[in-house]
N, C-alpha and C positions, 0 to 999 in steps of 0.2 A: 469565579464560572467554575464550576465542576467538571471532571475531565469529559464526561459525555457532552456537557454543552460545548467544550473546548473544541472535541472531535467534530460535532454537528460543525462550528464554523470553520476548521479548516476543511471539512469537505465541502462547504461554498467557498470558502479562499481558493483553493486549487484552481476552480474554474475562471479564477481572475490574471491568472498566470496571462502573461505575454508575450513569454518567449518559449519556446518547447523545451523541457527537461529532456534528458538524455535516455536512452532505453534503458540504462540500467535503474535510474531514477523512475520512471514509469513502471517497471517491475516491481521495485520497492514499492513505491504506492498502490499498487495492485495487490501485492502480498500481505502488507500490513493492513490495507484495508479489509481481505478477505478473514485473515487471523483475527482481528479485533471484531467482525462481526458474525463469523461463523466459526472460529476455534480452529485445530489441527486440520489439514488436508487428510482427509479419509477417501478422496474420491480415485478412480481408474487414472491410469497415466494416460494421455492422450496418446492416439497414433502416431506411428513415425511420420506418417507426411504432413501432420499437423504441427508443425515446427511453432508458430505462436502459441499454440494451447499447452507445447512441451515446455516450454520456457516461462509461460505463467506457472504451470503447474508445479516447477522445480522452484519458481519464486517463492512461493506461496509454502510448499513444504519445507523448505529451507527454512522457514519461521516457525516451524513446529516447535511447542513446549515453550512460547512466549502465552503469558496469560493473555487475556482478551483485553485488560486495561493497558499491561507493558506494550502489546502492538497498537493499542490507541495513542498513546504516549509517544510511542517513535513516530508514526502516521505526523503527529501534528507537530513534532521537531522537525521532520523531513519537509512538511509544508510551510513551517516559518523558514526555513532557511531556504526555500525555491523562491518564497516572496521576497528573500533580501537581494537575490540574484537574479530573479526571473520576471521582475514585474517592470 
């Protein structure tokens, strides 16, 4: 399978988890997904009262510099690890 196909499979597989990943794992999933699909975070930082938005924004910003393919691979690797422990 190509990386794009593997990434699409991981997107489907993550929805089959039966145990909830940690908040940090959720943020990594979000950030790798955004980096893989949109590239570097060039959006404005959310306001100080949007704590959830700030955490998500920072997690994505921390992945800046990763290529879309690198982010896809890291997403796939994270999902595969979660499938082993959260299924």
